[in-house]
N, C-alpha and C positions, 0 to 999 in steps of 0.2 A: 198498426204500429201504436204502442201506447206512449206517452211522453217519457217514461222510464226506460225504454228499449232504445239502444243505440241503433242507428241506422245500418242497414247491411251494406257492406262495402262491395262494389262492383270489382271483380277481378279482370275484367276485359272491357274494351269499348263497346262491344256488342251487348254485353250484359248491362253495362250502364246505360245504353241507348234503349234498352227493353227489346233488344232484337234476339235475346237468347235467354233461355232459363238456366239455372245452375246445372241441371242434368244435361240438358242439351249443350251447354257452355263446354262442360268435360269431354263429351264426345266430339264436339266440333273443334275446339281449339288445340288440344293437346294431342299431338301425334298424328294429326290430320292435316291436309292443306286446309287452311282456314282464310276466310275473307278478311282483309285488313285494309282499312281506309288510310291511304298515304298520299300526301300532296293532292288530295281532292279525287284521287282514283281509287276504286276498289281493286286491291292486289291480292294475291293468294300467297301465304307464307305459312312455315311451320313456326310455331310458337312454343318456347320453352316452359315448361311447369314451374311455377313460383318455387317449389321445393328444390329443383334442379338449379335454378339461379342461385339459391342459397349456397349449394354445394360448389358451383363455380367460383362465387365470391369467397368461400372458404379457402379453395385452393389458391386464389390469387393472394388471399391474406398470408398463406403460409410461405409463398415467394417473398412477400415483402419481410416477413420474419426472418427469413434465411438472410436476405440482404442486409437486415438491420444488425443481425448477429455478426455477420461477417465485418461490416464496417466498424461496429462497436469493438469487436475484438482487434482489429487492426490499430485503433486509435487508442485503447485503454491504457490507463497508467498504473493500475494497481490490480491486485488479485480480486478484489470484491466485484470489480466491472467484468473480469473474465468469468466468474461465476454467474452473474446476471445474464451475460451474453450466451453462456452455456446453456443455461435454463431455457432462454428464447430458442436456441437452436433445437434443443432436445423436445421441447413443447411443440415446434413447428413440425418436425418429424412424426409426432404422435398424431397430431390434428391432421396432416397430411395423409397418414395411413388410413385414418378413419374415413376421411373426406373421400378417398380413393375407393374404399371397400363400399361405401354408400353409393358412389357414382356406378360402379359395377353392378350393385344390386338394381339400380333404376334401369340400367341398359339391358339387363336379363328380363326386366318387366316390360320392356318396350317404351319406357317412359322418356328416356333421355334423348334429346334432339340437339345436335350441334349446330 
């Protein structure tokens, strides 16, 4: 590594500890039973891919957007706020549709682990 190269980021405790390489990490961690150190004991668990975590967070975000739109619409005092909360609700539906389609694609690839 040169002084100008950023350090490589470890995506897992095994990779950070030097117990797995990037390619081994892919095969070992995602979709397979994987070793995981918890409370000082080695346990086996399924680990969700970082890209799938992003999709899950996106779906949770859309739920928050729906709740905000409902609350804001109920409390609004003028039409401008109604337009704002309508745009938030419409955007949440569009984002949710995209995220669900991506989740389905990942499930078909065998990547998605709940």
